[in-house]
N, C-alpha and C positions, 0 to 999 in steps of 0.2 A: 418311519426313516426319510423315503421316497418321496411322503407329501412335503416334508419340510425342507428336501434339497430342492424340489421345482418350486414351493414358493421362495425359498431365500433366494433360491438363482433369478428366478425369475424376477424378481423385485430390484434385483442387484444390477439383473441387465438390462433394466428399463430407466434406472436411473441413472447407471454410468452412462448409457447412449444421451438420455438428455445433459447432464454436464458436459460431456465430450464435444458434443456439438456445440454447447456454450462457448466451453473453452477454444476450442477450434476458429469460432467467430470472431471474438474476444481478438486471439493471434493475430487474424486476416488484418481486423481491424485496426491495431496499433501498427503494423507492418505497413497501413497505410503512408503513416509518418514519412516527414523528410528521414535523410540519413543524419545521425546526430556527429558531432565530433569525436573522436575516438574517446572510448569509455573503459576503455581493456588495461589495467595497469596490472596485470600481471597476478600468477595463481597467487601468488603472496601475500598482496592488499586485499584480495578477493576474497581469500580465506582468513584474511583477519578481520572484515569489514563483517563476514559470516560467523563468524566467534563471537562478537564484541556487541555488535547492532540483533543480531538475530538469536544466536543462542545464547549470550550472556544479557537480552536486555538493555544493554547500557543507560537508553536513551529513558525506558518506559520509567527503570527503576529509581530515577532522579525524582519520579513522584511517589515515595514510600510504599506506603498503602496501597492505591491503582496499579504499583509497577508489582508490587510481590504477587500482589493476587492475578497478575495476568502471563508474570513467570511461569507460577505454579499452573497456569491453565495451561499456557502454548507445550508447557513440557509435558504434562501430564497428556496431552494429546500426541506427542511424538515416543513417550512412554506408553502408551494403551495402543498403539500401533500394535504392540503383539498382542494385545486383546482381539484386536481384530480379526489374527491373522486365526486367534484361535478359534475365533466365532466362525468362521468357515470352515476351519477342517471339523468343527463339533457338529456342520451339517451333513457329514459322511460318516462320521463314527463320533459318537457319546465320549470316545475315551480317547479322543486326541490331546495330543499333547507338542509343543513346538519339538522337532528333533534337538538332542543334545542337552536342550538347559531347560525343557518344558516342565522337567518336572522339580528342579530345583525350588527350593524354599524362600531362596535369593528374590524369585522373580515373580513368586507369588506375594509377597511383602511389597516391593516395590510397583506391582500393579494396584494395590490394593494402599498403598499408601498415596499414588497419585491420584485415584479415583475420590478418597478421600479429601484430596487437597484442593482436586478442582471443585468440588461442591463445597467447601470453605470458600474458595475464591467467588463462587456465584453469589454467597449469600455477599460476601462484601461488596461484588458489583451492584446487587441487588439494592442494598443501601447507600451505595452511593448517586446512583439513581433517582430512588428514592428520596432519599436528601436533598436533588439538587430539578426534581420534578415541581415544585412550586414555581421556580424562577427558569424552567428552558424558554420561556419566552421573553427572557431578561435577558439584555445584550451581556448582561454578569456572566453569565451561566457561559461554560465552553460549550454547554450542551445547544445550544442557539442555535437555528436550524438544520442541525441535526435528523437522523432518520432514526425517531424513537420509538417507534413500532418494530420496524427490523431488529434492533437493541432487544428488546422486551423477547421476543420470536427467539433470537440467537441464544438467550441465555435459557429459556425454556429447551431450546433442542438439544443443547450440551450436558443440561441436568437430564434430560431422557435417554440421553446416551449413557452417563454414567448410572443412570440409576436401574435401565434396563440389562447393563452389565452385572452389575451386583444383584440382581433380582435372578438371573440364569444362572450366576454361578453359587447363590445361597441353592436354591435350588441342586445343583451339582451337587453341591456338599452333601445336601438331605439324599439324597438317591445313590451316592459313592461313586460319582463317575466326575469327579472334580481332580482335573490333571495334577494338583498337588496333595491329594489324599486327604488327613484329617488332620494336618498340619496346621498349627493355629498362628503362622506367620503371616498369610492371607485372612487377616483378622476381619475386614471388612465383611468380606464373603460369609465366613464365621458367624458373625455377628444375624447377618441376613438368614443364614441356615438356621438358626435359632429360633429365629421367630417362625420360617416357613417348616419346621421338621414336625410338630404338633399334629398338620395337614396330612402325613403320612406319605409314602412313600411313590404309591399311584399318582395322587393329585400333584405331588412334585414333579413325576415323570413328565406331566403334560405343560406345569408352570415353565420346567425346562425348556422345552418346545417352545411354547408360546413367546417366554420372554426372552431367550436366545433369538428368533423367527423378527422380536420387536426391536432388538438391538440394532440388528442386520438394517431392518428396514428404516431406523430411525438414523444408523451412519449414511446409507443411500440418498436418504430422503435429506439429510444434512449436506452433503455435498451438490444436489441437485440448487438447495436455497444458497449456497454460499456462492455459486458459480452464476448466480442472476442479482445479488445483494453487495452492500458494501464492502461484507468480509471476504472480497477476493482475496484481500491481504494476505488471509492464511496464504492464499500458494504464491500471490504476486508480489511480496515483501522481500522475500528471499532474493527475486531476481531483481527486484528495485534498489535496495540494497548493494547487489554486486554491481551493477554497471553506475551506480551513482561515483560523481566525484571524490576521489580520493586526494590528500586524507580527508576534505570537507569539501560540502559546495557552496563554499563563500571564498573570500578574498576575491581574486579576481573571476572575471565573470569566462563563460567559455570562449574559446578562441571562433571569430568568425571570418567567412571569409574577406583577401582583400578587397576595398572598396573602389581600388584606383578604376578613374570612369575608363582607362582602356579595355576593364574587365567587363563593363557592363553593357546589357542587354536591352531590344523592346521588353524582353518577358522576363528579366531580373525583379526578384519581387524580396525589397528589402525589410528582414522583421516577419512578425503572424500579422497578420488580417484576417483570415479562414481558417479552420480547423486543420487544412489539410496543409498549411504552414508549417504546422507543429514538428516537431521529430519525432521518430518513434518513441525516443524515452520520457519525451514531455507527453504523450498520449500515455504511456506505460503510467508515470505519475500520475494519472488523473484518476485512472481505472485503481489505483493501489490505495488510496485516499481512504483513512479508515471511520472518517466525522469523529475524530476523539477530540476534537478544539482547543489541543495543547496548544497550537500555533496563532489561534484565535486570541486566546487568553493572554497573551504573551504581545502581541504587536500594539506598538504604538498607536497606529492610527486608529485602529477599534476602541482602544481604551481611552481615546479624547472624542467620542463619537464620530470618527470619521464613517463611512462608509463601505470601507475597506476591511475583508475579513478573511483572512488568508485560506481560511478552509471552506468557506460560502464561493471566494471563487474557483479553487481547485473543484468544488463541487458541482457549480455552474458549466465549468468548461467539461467535468467527465457527462453531466445527463445530458450536454448539448451535441458531444462526440457520441452517443451511444443515439441518440435520435437522427444523429446526423447518418448513420453506418450505412442506408442504403446506398446514400449520396457519395459517401469515401471508396465504399467496396465497389461500387458500380465505372466510379471516377467521371461523373458527369452532374452537371448543373451548379458547379462551382460558382459562375457569374451567378444565380440568382439566388445565392445563400447569405450574400450580405455581408458585412466585416463585423467582427467579433463586438469591436468596442462600438458604442451605439448600439446595439444590437442584444449580444448578451452579455455585455460586461459595461457595467456604466460607464462615462469617462471619471468619473469623480474616484469611482474606485480605485482607476488603474491608476490615476495622479495621487493621491492620498498615500503612497508607498513612499518609505525611507530608505528603503533597500538595507535596515539595517541587519535582517538575515537573522533576525528571533524566531523567524517559522520554520527557516531551513535547521537554524539551532535546534529547535525544539522537537521537529518530525521525528516520529518512531519508526518510520518508512522510508525515510531519506529523499523525502519530494523537495524540488527543488522549485519553491515557487519566486525567487527574484529572479530567476533566469526567464523563467514565462512573461512576468510583468515586463521586463525591459525587454524582449522580445516584441512582445506587443506596444510597447513605447516607440521603438523604432519605426513599425509599419505607419503610425500613426502620424509621428514626426515626418518620416523622410517618402513617405507615399501620398501620404493624404493631408498633411500641414496644419493638421491640427494637434493642438498643445495649448497648457496656461496661457493667456495672452500676455503677462508680467515676465512668461520663462523666453518670450520673443529676445525681449531686451540681453537678457543672458546668453544670447546663443551668438544674437550681434555682435554683443563686445569681445566675447570669446573669439571670434571668428577675426574682426576689424583690430582688436586691442591687445588680443592674447591674454585677456583676463576676464573675470566675471565682471568685474567693477569696469570695465572700461577706462581705468587711468591709464592705460600705455605702461610701455617697456622704459620712458624716463623716467617714472614715479621708481624702480623697483631699487635703487641705491638709495633712498630718500632716510632711510631708518640708520645705515651709516654714520650719518653726523650726529648721535648720539655715541656714540663708541671715542672711546681716548686713544686707540688705536687703528692699525693698518688691517684693511681685510683686503688680502691679495683679492682681484678682479681676473677672472682666466679667459686671456685672450688667444694664445695660440694653445698649448698643452699644459697640461697641470704639471706644475714642479715636481721635483723626487720629495721633495721635502714637504710635502703637502702630504698628510694622510688622507683627508676627507674632502671631499666636495660636495657641501653644503648646499642642498637644494632647502631654497627660503621658501618655496610658496607665495603666492598671490598673495594669502592673507598675512603669513609672516612679512611681508614686503608692503603692502598696500593698504589692509585695517590697520588704524590706531593698537586697537588691543593685540591683534596678533603681531604688532611689531614689537612691542613689547615681550612678545614671547622670544622672539627672534634674538634683541637685543639680550636678552637672557642669558638665550643661549649660546652665542656669541662671546660673552663675557666668558663664561664657567667652561668654555672649550680653549680660550685664551688662556685663563687661570690654569688648567690643566696642561699646560702646554699643548695643546695638541696643535698641528698644524692643519689648519682648513682653508679654503678660497674658495668663493663664490662665482657664479658665471654672471649675476649684475645684472643687465638689459639683454643679454641674450636667453637669460630665462625666462619662458612663458607656460601658461598654464598645462598641466598634466592633460588636460581634456577631461579628467573623472566627471566633473559637473555636466558635459554634454553625453557621454556615454550611459550614462545612468541617466540623464532626457531621454535617450531614446536616440540621441543624432550621433550615432555609428559614423558615420563619414568625416563630421566635422573630427571628431576622437582621432581618429585613424591619422587625420590630414597634421592635427597637432601633436600624435605621440610619433609620428616620422619623424617629421620637423626635429622632436626635441631629443630624440635617438640618435640622429645624425649629426645634429650638436654635441652628444653627450658620446659619441663614440669619437668624433675630430677631435674631443680634450684628451680622447685616452682615458674617459673616467673610471675607477678601480673600484674605489669605495666610495659608498654616496649614504650622507645624514640627514634623515628629513626631521620637520618637527612637524609637519601635516600628518595626521593621518590617514589622510584621504591622498596627497602624494605617494606616501608610504608605500600603499598597498598597489597603488596605480603601475609605480614602478618598480616594483620588487615583483608582482604578480603578472601583468599585463604586457609590461614592454616587453618581455622574454619573446614573446609570439613577432613581435617586429622587431627583432635585432638588438636591442639592448638588454645585453645580458650582465646584470652588476652585483657587488655586493651593496645590498642597500640593510641600513639597519635607522633605528627611528631614534629619536636623541634622546627618551626613555632609559630605552639600552644603552646607549653609551654613557649619557649619564649615571648609571648605574654602575657602571661595570668600573667608571672613575672612580665613585666614590667607595665600591667594593675594592679597591685592588690599593686607594690611598694617593692617590693623585687626587682626587675633591676631599677636602674634610668639612663635612658640612659645621657650622661655627654656631655658637650662641644666641645670636641675634635675631632670629625668630624664635616664638611660641603661640602656641595654640591651638585649638580644635580642627581639627581640618576631615575635611571628608575627602576621599576620592571619588570620581564618575568616571566611567572605561569608555573611551570612546569605541565605537561600534566598529569602527575600521580598526582600532589598532586591536582592539579585544575579540570579539567575539567571530572578528574573521581572521585575526593572525595571531590569536593568542599568543598576545603580551601582554600577560597579567601583571606578574610579581616585580618587572622590572621598574615601574612606577612606585608601586609602593614602595618598593623596597629605597628606592629614592627620597620620597617623603620620612618613611619611618627613620632612615639613619637623622635625621636632623635631630639634634638632644630637645626643644623645646616642644615637639608636636606630640599632640595625640591623636594617633589617626582614627577616624570614626570609619564605618562600612554603613549604603545603604542596604535595606533588604534586599533591594534588586542589583546585583553587581557579579562581579564578571563574566560568565559566560548568558547569565540572567538581565544582565545590565538592560537598563531601559534605557532608549536613544533620547537624544539632544534633540529631533526633530530636523537636522541642518542634511544629513547624507539624503541621496536620491535626487539631489540638486532642489531640494526642499528649500533650502536655506534663502534661494532668490524668489521663492514662491508665496504668497499670502496665504495663511490657511482662514479660512471662510468658513468651514464646518467644523462642529465642535468646539470645543477647547484645545487652547494650542499646548503641544507636545513640550515645550520648551518649558512651561512654566508649571505640566504635573510634575515633571524632573525637577524643579526646583522647588518646586514645595515638599520634593520627598527629602533633597539633600539638606533644607533648612530646619525640618523634622527632627534631623538626627542634633540639631544643636550644635550645629560647625558653626567657626567663625571664618573659617573660610573654606570653600569650596577649590579641589585641587582638579586637572585635567590636564591631559595630554595633549588636547589639538585645535589649535585657533578656533574650527569651525566648531567645537565644542563649548570653546570658552566664552564666545561671541555670544551662541545661544542660552546659555546659563547665566551669563551675566545678564543678558534682559530681561530672563524667565525672574533673577532673582530682584532685579528693579520692580520690577512688574508688582513683584510681592509689596512693594513697600519695604523690602529691606535692604538699603542701600548701607548700611553698616558692613554687612556678608560681602566680601572680598571672593572675585573668581581669580582666582589665579593658574598659571601655566606651571607644572611641578621646576620647573629652571627658575621660576622667579619665587618660589619658594626656596631653594637652594641657593640660589644667592643672596637673597635677602637674611636668610641665618650666617652668609660672611661678613656682612654689612660693616662689623667691626674687627674684620680680621685684617 
């Protein structure tokens, strides 16, 4: 007995010391990061996140088979904490049991059930990895670039934890020292006991001690392995989830400091150019990555042959973080470190991102990839003046003319000539009889296809008796393309000017037709003093249909497939309203693409990519257009002018000009043609 106490405690003390030192080192490293924007959303939000994301495994269970296996493995380890208590107790007393519940049959059953469930789950994981093994060097595999050797070792160690547990429990049954006696509720332990009992009591007594020590050694060794591997997420995921933005790390970007030049000094650094410029939360993100590849498998850039993999990006930053630990912890050598982009991160990786948010949506540990990418873009644009050449024209147009195309404010009301009624243009305060200020947006005002969307929306609002007005030439770009490009200064200048205008006219309720305008005004303007009730036209039109103020007619018929705009759907959770408006048209057969709703594939316009050429791989909009055409649809409908422009180009590039790309407002208006 004394020997096993000494051996068991000796192994544990050594391993716990090594793992503890590693975790303390990691804590110090993460805390070298800059202060993050306020993350604490209150105990209620944190508890909800931990229950749904960690305990409920919500995101993992979207992929049913691997998700279920992970669910049982995670919960298996939680339940088997009781067996760890029993194991350490058994070092000191062969008849040890947990006080109060330690001999209850239900506990024995639960422990054995989850032991068995974990082993079955490991078989599933093995099958998944074997199936994907031939393709692990293929970009199509989500395991491309992952550390597969560590994954196999992890599966082996988990298996050894359970196997040694069942073996020493089986030996306990055979020797009469099992906490649950001869009850068959601990079914797996009794099955093992049947195999071991013929060896006799003496041999089983030895096996009990050997496998008990082996179980403790594997558990303690596994702790050390985890602290040095990608499986840090076992401990870091609950922390990362708890400190992630709620209700999700999508929509508006984190509030950044006021970039008024009065607050800028010689030491001011905009964005992230070196590791030490990241916040502690971002460093925690990097350390939490599981290398599962879910983000990579849904990334539109990666899926169209671009070099950006959200997984490999985070892995690269994590590896560089750990390699730079001595410098970061000592606070020395920043100047010699070199910038991240051009060193650790290839510029083509950085500029391939459409900021669609698919990576964030899929990540089971709530890593905020888009925020890190935008932060690095800010440094490149504002500190180094390095960005794609064609983006320079975009930024100059926005700065000088107030729109990405450089057409100027004088063109913003040209679309009104297509209407046979007057639309009030606000010059002072919004009149009381005007319910909504219609924010037309640059595309709705200045692009020919976007204008068709604005015209149909205006006609429908007029028909439904909704009082609305526009700002006309006083409207300017919201600044979204500049912000997603990384020019935070230009965004804030444009946003502040727009907020001043909206506050001056006393805007209360705003309706937008552009998903990007909708997201920016709703989620980002409040931080700059602009707090309004903002609705998207798809929400308003569906409400008007549902309340009988608009009744779709029978003048439109055909198969319509709906494309979810990233900034309307994934970023703002508006999924049902556009579909409701389309489905209300009697002659419509609404179709769905395989990648829809939360899993919708980007059109390629976000992140200011609409104004940058795609020189690598295939075009994102072509990929999405082919998916839409494969449904057999006669019409492709969307609810964002950016998407409409990109998908229209994609459909035409496929030689399918007979398939029309329409906004949902155009679908509704066409159904009313003869009404």
